[in-house]
N, C-alpha and C positions, 0 to 999 in steps of 0.2 A: 455106071461104076467107073468106067474108064475115065470119064470127064471129071469126076469127083476127084480120082486119084491123081490124075495129071493136072488138073486145074486148066485144061485146054478144050475149047469148043471143037469137037470131033467134025462138024460140019463145015465151018469156016476156019478152023485152025488157028484162031487167035485165043489169047489168054481170057479166061472167064472173069466177069467182074465179082466184085465182092457179093452182090446181090444174087447173081446167077449161080455162083458156086454155092451159096447158102441154099438157094432152092433146090439145086441138084441134091444136096445132102438131106433136105427135107423129104424129097421123092424116095431116096433109099431108106430113110427112116420109117417112111409109110410102107413100103414094099419088101423090105430086105431087113427083117429084125436083127440078124447077126451083125449087121453093120452099125448097130446104134451106138457101140462105144466110140467108133472112130468119128461118126457123125456128131455125137455130143462134143467130142474133143474139138473138132472143127469149128462147131458153133460157138465155142469159147472165144475165137478170135474175131467171129462177127460182133458178139457183145463188147469185146475189148476195142475193136475198132469204133464202135458206136460211142462208147464212153471217151476215147482218146479225142474224137472229134468234138465232143461236148466239153471236154475241158479246154481244147483250144479255142473254141468260141467264147468261152467264159474270159479267156486271157485276152483275146482281141477287143472285146467290149469293154473290159476294165471294170466290171460290175459283178456283184454277188447274185444279181438277179439272173434266173436261168433263161435262155433264149427260148423262143417259140418252137424252134426245129433246128437241131445240131446236124443231123444227116437225114435229109429228107428221103435219099433212096433206101436207107435202111429201116424206116418205120414200118413198111409194109413187111419186110422180111422178119423182123422181131415180132410182129403181129402174128405172122404165119407160124413162127415157131412156137409162140405161146399157144395158138390154136391146136397145133398138132399134139403137143406134150400135154395139154388139157384133155384132149380126146383119149389119149392113152391112159392116163390117170383114171379119168372117169370110167373107162371101160374095163379096166382091169387094175384096180388101186394096190391090191396085195403085191402085184409083180412089178409095177411102174412107179408106185409112190416113193419107196425106199431110194430106187435109183435116180430118180428125177430130183427128189428133195436133196439127197447129197450132191448131185451136180449142180443144182442151182445155189445152194448155200454156200458150197465150196468157191464157185465162181464169184459170189458176192464178196466173199472174203478176199480172194486175190485182187479183184478190182480195188476193193476198198485199201489193201495195203500197198498196191502199185501207184496209186494216185495220191496217196495221203500227202506227199511231200509238195505236191503243186502248190502254186501261189494262191490260187482262188479256192483251195480247199481248206475249210475252217479247221482249227485244231481239235484234237480229240476231247478236250475239256468243253468244248461249246457243242454238247450233244445235239440240242435243238437245232442249230444252224446246220450241223453235219447231216441230221436227218432230213432237214428240208432240202438241202442240197441234193442228196442221192435220189430222194422220192421225186424230185423234179426231172431227173433223167428217165427218159423212156425205157432204156435198156434195164437198169436197175430194178425200176418199178415193175417191169415184166417178169424179172427173176423173183422178185418178192412175191408177186401174185402167184407164181408157179408153186413156190414153196409154201405158201399159205393154203393152196388148193390141196397139195400133197398131205399137209399136216390135217386138214380138215377131213380128208377122206379116211384117214388112219386113226383119228382121234377116238374112235369108239371102238376099235379093235386092239390095235397094236402100235402106239405112237413112239415106241422106244427107238425104233430105227431113225426115225426123222429127228427125234431129240439127240440121239448120239451123234449124228452128223453135225447138228448145232453146236454140241459141246466141243467135238474134235475141231471144228473151224474156229470156234472161239479161242481155244487153246493156241492155235497157229497164228491168228491174225489180231488177237486183242491188243491193243485197245481200239484199232481202226475199225473192228468189227463190232463195236459197241452199238452203233446205231441199228444195226440188224436186230440184235438181241432186245433192244428197247422197243422196236415196232412190234416184233413177233410176241413178245411178253405183253405187250399192251393188248394185243389181238387175242391171245389165248392165256390169260393170266393163270388160271387154275390149272390148266393141262400143263403149261410149262413149268410151273413152280413143282407141281407133283413129280413131273417126269423127269426135271432137272435133278431133283433131290434123290429120285430113284436111281438114276443112271450114275449119279455120283457116288452113292453109297456102293453100287455094284462095282465101279472102279476102284473105289477104296478098299473093297474087299479082294479084288482081283489082283491088286498089286501088294498084297501082303501087309497092308497098313492097318490091321485090326488092332494094333497096339498103338498107343498114344505118342505123338512126337513130343519131344522134350519142349516144355513152354519157352525156354531161353532160346532156342533155335526154330520159331515156327515156319521159317522159310523152307525148312527140310521137307515139310509136306508138299510143297510144289514139285520137289524133284521125285519124290517117292510116288505121289499120286498126281499125274499130270492133269487131270481135269478137274482137281480141286480149286486152282485158281479161277478157272472158267465157271464153275459152279457159283463161287463167290461173286464173280463179277455180274453173273446174270441176274442171281437174286438181290444183289446190291442195287442194280437199275430198276428192278420191280419194286423194291421195298419203298421207293418214294410215293408211289401211288397204290400200292397192293400189299401194304404192310399187314393188314389184317388177315389176308388169305396166306400169306408167307407164315404168319404165327400159327395160324390152324394147321397148315401142313406139318410144320414143325413139330408142334405138339401131338398131333396124330402119328407121326413117324415115331416119337419117343415112346407113346403109350402102347403102340403096336409092338415096339421091341421088347416090352414087359410081358407079352403074352408067351405061353409056353409053346416052343417052336425048336425044331432041330436045325433050321437053316443057319448057316454061319453068320449071315449078315445081321441076325438079331443082336448078337453079341457085339458086333462092330458098330451098331447104331449109335449108341451114346458116345464112343469115341469120336465116331464120325460128326455127330452134332457138336461136340465140344471143339472139334478142330475147326469146323465152320465158323463158330463163334469167336474163336481165337484169331481167325484170319479176317474177319469182318466185324468191325464195332458196330455197324448198322443192325446186322443180324442179331448181335449180342442183346443190344437195347431193345430190339423188337420182341424177344422171346423170354428175357430174362425175369421181369416180374410175373408173367404168366405161369412160367415154369415152377417157380418157388410156390404157387399157390397150389400146384397139383402135386407137390411133393408130400403127400400124407403118409402116415406110419407105414401102411401096407406097401406103399411104392418104395418108400426107403428100405423097407426089408427085402423087397425084390431086388432093388439095385445092389444091396449089400451081398445077397445071394449070387448075383450075377458076376460080382467082381472080387468075390472072396478067394477065387483060385488064382488070382494073377499074381506074377512073380514080383519080387520085390522091386526091380527096376522099374516095370511097367506100373505098379501101384504108386511108387514115387513119382513118376511122371504124371499118372492121372491126378493125384492129389495136387501136385504144383500146376498142372493145367488149370484145375478147378480154381486154386487160389490166384492165378494169374487172371482168369476171367472175372472172378469177384472184383479185383483191383480195377479192372477196365469197365466194370459195369456201372452204368450212369443211372438211368432211371430204375427205381426199385431198389436202390442200394441199402437204404435203411430196412426196407422189408427183408431183403437177404439177411442182413446183419441179425435182426431180431429172430428170424428162422434158424439160423446157427446157434444163436445163444439159448434160445428155447429149447432146441433139440438137444444141445450139450448138457443142459441143466434142466432135466425133465420134472424135477420137484416144483419148479416155479410155474409150470405150464399145464401140467396134467391135473385136471380137477374132476374127470370123469372117468369110469373105467372103460377100457377098450383102446385108449390113445397111447398106451406104453410103448416105447421103442426100445429095442434090445441094446445090450451093452455094446455090441460091435458097432451099430449106428451111433450111439452117444460117443463112443471112443473116436470114431471117424470124425464126427464133427468138432469134438475137442481138438483133435489134431489139426483141422483145417483153420480153426480160430487161431491156434497157435502159430501155425505158418503164415496165416493172414496178417497177424501183427507184426511178425518178423518181416514179412515181404514189404509191408507199408513202412515199416521202419527204414528199411534200406532205400525204398523209393524217396522217402522224404530227407534223410540225412546224407545220402550219397549224392550230392549235387555237384556236378563237375564245374571246375572254375575255367575262366578263359585264359589265354596265353600270358596276358598282362595282369592276372589276378582278379579281373571284374568277373562278377557273378553272372552266368548265363541266366537267361529266363527258365524259371524253375519248370521242371517236367510236370506236365498235367497228369493227374491221377484222377479219373472220372468219378471213381467211387468217392474220393474226398469232396469233389466238386458237387456231387448230390448231396452228401451230408452236411453241407453248408447250411443248407436251409432248415436242417433237423437238430440244431444244436440244442435248442430246448428240450426236445424229446430225448436227446442223449443225456442231458444232465438229468432229467426225471428217472431215466432207467439206472443212471449212475448211483442216484440218492436212495436206491431202493435197498442197497446193502445187503444183497441176497447172495451169500457164498462167493463163488468166484464171479459171478455175473458183473457185480460192480468194479471188480478189479479189471477184467477185460475191458469193460466200456470206459472206465477211467483212463486206462492206457490209450485206448482209441481216441478219446477226446483230447488228450494231451498231444498225440501226432497230428490231429486234425488242426489243433491250434498252431502246432509248428509249420505245418503246410499252408495255412490260410494266413498267418500273420497276426499282427497285434489286434486288428479289428474283431476277428473271430474269437482270440483269447479274451478280450474284454467282454464280448458278448457272453461267452461260456461262464466266466467268472461272475458276471453279473447274475446269470440264471442260477448258479449255485448259491449265491448269497441270497437270492429271493426265495428259493425253493427249499433251502434247508431249514429243518425243523428241530434239529437236535445237535449237540456238540460233536457227535460222531459224523453226521453229515456235514457239518460246517468244516470238519477237519478236511474232507476231500477237497474243498476250495482252497484251504491253506496248501495241501500237497501240490495242487496243480500250479498254483501261484510259484511256489518254492522251485518247481521243475522248470517253469519258464521264465523266471524273472532275470536269470543271469544272461540269457540271450535276447531278452526285450527290455532294453532300458526304458524306464518310465511307465512300466506296465501297470503298477499299483495307482499312479495319478490318473493314467487314462481310464483304469476300471472304477475308480471313485468319480471321476468325472462323468462317465457313462450313466453310473447309477444315479447321480444327482439330475442328470437330464431327464432320466425316465420318471424320476419322481414328479418332476415339474411338468412333464409333457402329458400326464393323466394316462399313460399307455399301461399302467399297472393298477390293478384293483386295491383298494384300501387296505385290504388284509394283507396283500402281498407287499405292499409299500411298508407297512408297519413291521412285517417280518425282516424285510430288508434292513430297516433301521436297527431293529432289535440284534440282528446278527453282526452288524458294524459296531454296535456297542460292545457285544461279546468279544469280538476281535480286539476293540480297543481296550477292554478290560485285561484281556490277555496280555496285551502289549505292556500295560502298566505293571502288572506282576512280573513279566519278564525283565523289565527295567529295574524294579526294586531288586529282583534276585541278582542281577548283574552288578548293582551297587554293593550289595552285600558280599559279592565274591562267591556266590553259590550257585552251583548248577542246578536247574530245576529238574527234579525227577519225582515224578508222582506215579503211584501205581493206580493203573485205571484211569488215567487221564486220557481223554479223547483227543486232546491237541498234541501235535508234534512238538518237541522242544529240542533246540530253539527253532524259531520260525522265521524265515526271511520277510513274512508279512508283517511281523511286529518291528521292523526297523523304520517304515515310513508311513503307516497308515495315520498316525496322529497328525503328522505334517501334511499329508494329503488331504486330510478332512478339514483342518483348519483353514484351507483355502477356501472351503465352501461354507463357512459359518453362516454367512448372509442368507444363502439359500435354504440353510436347515432351519434357520431361525424363523423363516416364513411358514415352515409346516407347524410351528407351534400354535398357529392360529387357525389350523386346519378344522373344520367342522366334525370330522370323524375323530372320536375321542381316542381310538386306539392309536391312529396315526400320529396324532399329536403327543399321546404320551411315550410313544417309541421315540419321536424326535427329540423329546425332553431327556430321555434317558442317554441318548447318544450325545447331546449338547453339553450333558452334566460331565462328560469325559473327554470331550474334544478340547484340545488346547486352544486358547484364544489367539488371534493373531497379534502380532507385536505392535502393529499400527492400527489401534481401535478407533476409527473416526467418530465424529459425533453423530452422523447419520446411522452408521452401524450399532453404535451404542444405545442410541435412543430405540431403535428398531428392536433390538435384542431385550432391552429392559422392558419395554412395552409388552412384546410377546411373552417373555418370560413371567412377568407379573400376571398377565391374563390367563396363561396357563396355569400358574399356581392357584389363583383364585377359583378357577374352574375345576381343578382337582378337588380343592376344599368344598366346592358346592356339590361335586358328585360323591363325596365321601371317599376318595381314593387316597390314601396316604403315601403310597410309593410313588405315584407320579408327582404328588407335591413335593416330596422330598427331592426328586430329580430336578425339578425347576428351581427349588431352594438352592441346591447345590450350584446350578448355572447362575442364579443372581448373586450368590455370595462369591463365586469366582470374577463375576463382573465387577462388583464393587471393590476387589482388590487390586483392579487395574491402576486406578489413580483416584485421588481426592475427588476430581469432578465426576468420575464414574460413580463414586460412592453416593454423592450428593443426587445424582440422576436415578440411580436405582432405589434409594429410599424415598425420594420424592414421588416417583411413580408408584411405589408400594404403598404409601401412606394415601395418596390421592385415590387410587384404584380401590382400596380397602374401604376407603370412606364411602364410596359410591354403592357398596353393598352391604348396608348394615344388617341385612337379614342372615348373612352367614354368621354373625357374632352374637345373635339374639336379639337384634334390634328390630324397629319395624321396617320392612322392606320399602325400597323407593316405589312410588307409584301407589301405595296404599292411601285411599281416601282418608282425609282427616274430618273429623266432625265440623260442623258448620260453626262459625263463630256466634251465630245467634239464630233462632228459629226462623224458618221460612214465613214470609208474611201471610197472613190470611188471604183468601181469594180476594175480598174486597178491598184490602190495602193497597195503597200507592206507593211503589218502590221509591219514588222521588220525593213523597212526603216523608217516608221513614228516614231517608238520607239526610233531608234537611233538619228533621227534628232532632237527629242525634249528631249533626254536624259533620257526617263523614263526607259530605259532597264538598268540603273545603279541602284544599291540597295544602296539608302541613309539612310536605316533605322539604327537607332543607332547614327546618326551623326547630326549636326547641320543644315544639308541642307535638303531641301525638294523641289521637282518641282511639280507645279500644272500647268494643262492645261488652258490657258485662251482662246484658240481657235486655229485654223489652218490658217496659212498665206494663203490668197487667198479665204478663205471661211467665214471669219469674226469671230466675238466672239462666244463662246460656248453659247448654249441656256440658258436663265436664269430659275432658279427654279421657281416653283408655288409660287405666293406671299403668304406669311405667314399670320396669322391672325393679324389684325393691332394691337390688345391689347394683349400683353403676359400674362396678369393677369387674364382676364375674357374672355372665349370663346364666340363666337358669338352666338350660339343656346342656346335657353331656357334649352332644355334638357341637354345640356352639362353643362350649368351653374349650374343647379340642381345637377347634379352628382357631379360636383366639391364642391359644398356646403356641400353635405352629407359626402363626404370623409374627408373634412377639419374638419367637426363637429365630426365626429368620432375620428379624430387624436386628437382633443382638448379633446374629452370625455375620450379618453384613458390616456391623458397626465396630467389631473388635476382631483381634486374633484369639482372645481367650474365650473360649466357650463354656462359660460357668452359668449356672441356672439364676434365675432372677434373685431368688431368696438365698442370701450368703449366710453361711453358719456363723455362729458367734466366734468360734475358734479359728475361721479361716482368714485370710488376709482381707483387708479392706479395699480389694481392687475392683473397680466399678465393671459391670459386665458390658458396658458399652463406652466408647471413648468420647470425649466432648465433641469432636467434630462431627461424628455420626449423630450424637444427640442433638446438636444444632441443627443438622440437616432435617431431623424428624420434627423438630420445633418449628422450623421455617416452613415445612411441608404442612403442617397442621395449621399454622396460621394463615397461609395461602388458601388452604381448602375451606376454612371456616370463616375467614373475614378477608376475602380478596382485596378489600378497599383499604386494608391498613398496611403500612409500611413498616420496616424493622426498626425504623427510628423511634417510634412511639414506644419507648421502654419505661419512661418515668411514669410514676403514678399521678394521676390528675387529682384535683380537688374535688369537693362534693359537687360544686356548681357544674363543673364539666360532665360529671356523670349524668346529669339530667338530659343532656343532648344526645346521649347513646343508649337510650332506653330501649329502642327498637332493635339495635345491634345486639345488645346484651340479651335481649330475649331469643334473638336467633341463635346465639352461641348456646344459651341453655337448651333450646330445643334440639341443637345438633347433638350436644352431650347426652339428652335425655333419650334420644332416639337411637343412638348407636353406643353399645356398651363398649366398644373398642377405644374411645377416645381417653377415658380415665386410665386405662393401663398404659397407653402410649405416653400420657402426661407423667405417669409415675416412672416410665422408662426414661423420659427426658430428664426427669428431676434427679435421677441417679447419675446422669453425665453432667456434673456441674462445670460450668454455669449456664447450661443450656436453657434452663428453665426461665432464665431472664428474658428469653426471646418469645416466650408465651405470655408476656405481661398482659396483653390486650384479652386473651382468653381467661386469665385469672381474674382480672377486673370484671369482665362480663359475668362469669360465674358467681363471683363473691357479691356483685351488686344484686343479682336476681335472688340469690338465697337470702340476703339481708331483706330485701324487699318481702319475700315470703314468710320469713320467720316473724317479721314485725306485723304483717297482716294477720298472721294465724291466730285463731282464737281457741285452739284446742289446748287441752292441759298438759299433754305430754308431747315431746318431739316425735315419738315412735308412731304418733298418728300419721306422720308424713314420712314414709320409709325412704323414698328416693332421696327426698331433700336432705334427710338426715345423714344417709350414706355419701351423698354428693359433698355435704359439708365436711364429714370427717375425711374423705378422700382428698379434698382440696387443701385443707389444713395440712394434712399428712405430706402431701406432695411438696407443698411450700416449706415445710420443715425439712424434707428430704433433700431438697435443692438449696437448703440454707438461705432461704429467702426470709425466713422467720427464725428467731432465735430458739433454741430447745423449750424454754419455758412457756414460750407461746404456741409452739408447734404440738405441745403435748396436750393442749386443752381439748382436742378432738375426743379424748378418752372419756371425757365426762358428759359430751353433748346427749346421750341417750338418757342421762338421769336429769336433765334440766327441763324447764319450760321453753316453749319457743321464744318468748321475749328474752329470756336470759341468753339463749343462743345468739340472738339478734345482738345483744350488747356484747358478747364475746367477739363475734365477727366484726362489728364495729370497732372494737379494739385493734383487731388485725389491720382493718382498713387504715386507721390512723396510723399505725406503725409503717405500713407499707407507703403511706403518702409522705412521711417524714424521712424514710430510709428506702428510696426508690431501688428496684431491681436491676441493677447495673452490673454488668460483667467486670467493670474495673475494680469492684470491690473484693474480687476473689484473687486468691494468690495460689500459686502452684507449689505442692509439696513433693520434692523429688523422693523423698523415704516412701511417702504413701502412694505415689504415682498419681495424684489426683489434685484437683483445686480445692481450697477450703476457704471459708470466710471468717474474719475475726470480728466478732460481734462486739467487743470491747471498745472499738472505734466509734460505735453509734451512740455512745453517751449513756445518759441515765435511763435505765429500762423500767423504774418504778411507776412512771406515769402511765405505761401501758398495761400495769398489772393490777391497778386499783380496782378495775371492775371485776377482774377474776378473783381478786382476793375478797372482795365483798360477796360475790356469789359463794364462794367456798365456805365463808363464815355464814351465810344464810343457811347453807345446806350442810353444816358441819357434820350432822348425824350420818348422812350418806357418804360425803365426801372427805371426811376427816382423815381416812387412811391414805388419801392420795395427796394430801397437802405437801408432801415432801418433794413432789414431782413439779411443783410450781414455785420453788424458791431459787433465787438467783444465787 
């Protein structure tokens, strides 16, 4: 004892070495228990001496690697100290474990803080390197092993004493002590977590902090509850590898606090957990999602009963802390939001009995939502500016960062229009857009435009745009561009793509109505209108969409009917770009005509009207656009005769002659009838009338009795819509084809449009004929065009569309002159038919009779024939076929002498159209001799009509 106290060897009188002095203390520790406090205090210096030498050795070597032996003489001593203390703890853990654990853990804290500023000691942020450094030191490793043995011996009985010493040391020496906490926590995760929470809760209650700290000043918790920061630090270290265990312990502590108990710490558990979460975002993210799932109606009722007696200030602090934690919650933010909304509005959630929450719980959630929106608004809009006016990096809000990935879900909930729910979520969506910037805003607007199913829902998109457009320049253009990109990226189903186009069309229609109201100087005020008035979205939507006309035009060819119809409805209202290039014009006209014909084929009048409006607007751009649209319309309609009551393309025609018998040779048959000789390019042509011995070739199916009007009602309606579209494209006067007698003689189609239709007809039916062949040739020339004339007749016979188009061309004088080749072909084939016919009446050949009447009528309407000749079609049905042949021959002679040339027409400004003066053609009597002879022959039947055939 004297040697230990004086530090001098009583035998030799010299000063004891560190090693001998330590062994003297170990001897006292074994034999004199009352000296343990003094001995343990002296042994601190032994470990300090060891660590000091260890750090000096690191500095001399200049490397972070630990030396193999820092103090060779002290290794044995430290081992002996560990052995003695281990024996004490093992023999009587209840008496020795709390004392030895507190000594060892406090000593590790002192050593960590004392040598933390040394050059070779890593920074506290490098926890792994710091842990490796201290565990490589024999002295600190011995201290760690001693504390672990103490904790292990007490873990089954009462580990609170060991954990309390750990918390106390962590409060004093953090963050230099964090490596100790990390190592011990990894060795005893469950025990450390549960006991740290238990000790922290006791200290929380002991210091009178059962009330909640103001969320605006969370640092006050550190001063009022000293161990709170230590608890947060320890759990924060353990959360990286043991988050599941921490989550289980926190939830277990929460549920245990709800059990009936008189202990004061039960009422302080929830504030304690809230304060932990406020001080540690890691703990908040660990437990937030699981905690919300456990908040069932019974649990909510228990919480309400637990805090119903709080004072006003404490209640305000509690609600404020909850709101603060929600704003800082990252994972599970959307689930938290839906829980609050569903609880505040029970009518939207409760579907079965037993899930009703009381009014107090509902009011509390209602208040939390309102404060949450207010707090989020402050966080979003109260962004500080730098000293030079430059915006600092925006403050991060984890709640919004998590909701960025749930924009579509927020839009879906907003569009449900359930009482206050959609108002809350719409306001939250607007704050999220302001926080996240234009990219999130365009995404939200895009989802609203896609998901809206009614004008009321669409009005929410308008409101969101109006709120944000002032602070986000170019928002509407960016939204439209994003929508168009989604349409072409195939990221949307066809039904949603169609709904998006339909909603854009509704907004565009609203814009047009607003513009008309502004022009009239009237403010739009409609009762029950779902759209706000006026709307900022109505100022630039048309302009934004006009940039993407090409992209929208491609959707007209989409195989999905609903999508293409919606695209047509939108394009019919979108203003066309000012510079409409040839490629864009051609693409739009082709797509528009294709959609128009497909709508007719499917029997959908509304989509057909939409594409008709688009084509009419295209044709009004320029004369070139008019010609392009009409040419595409005529050519495409000619390819589908089945729409107008004709024979569909691809229908097999009957063979020109019966198939040879099995024993006949095809070569012999061809040689016998001369078809093996190539007569192409000459005036000769050979046609099979049949085979001798087998009779005439089978006749073709009888055509429609009336070439101008198809038989079925559907075909007639298709024909009417097509002709109406041609008239609409061709003139600004939208009048029906049949003008009333009292009405003005204004043509329903202007000459330029009629000429475009005529040229398109000629190019489609006779592609090898040029527009210069207008003069009527002689009889000899007609013999070389028999095959072409028959092809023209077959086209008119198979498609009832051509005669109405010919009539329409005749109205726009002098456009019929450009159909000279078609008129010649039809007239030549009809003359040949009537000449060869052996029937007694013309009514035996109905199609030829109607074709003859329509042809002469068209030539009279187009003023290619004088009225006296054009009226002869009125008596065709009363004559014989040969008499009709003679009359048509008179027409041929007149056309041969007076060719159909546009130069013979003169424009009349008063009538607004061209006319022809037939008095310049000379004597008409020679062309009427046959007509008068036939009238004289049939005077009994035709006498009352003689007045119409006088010059």
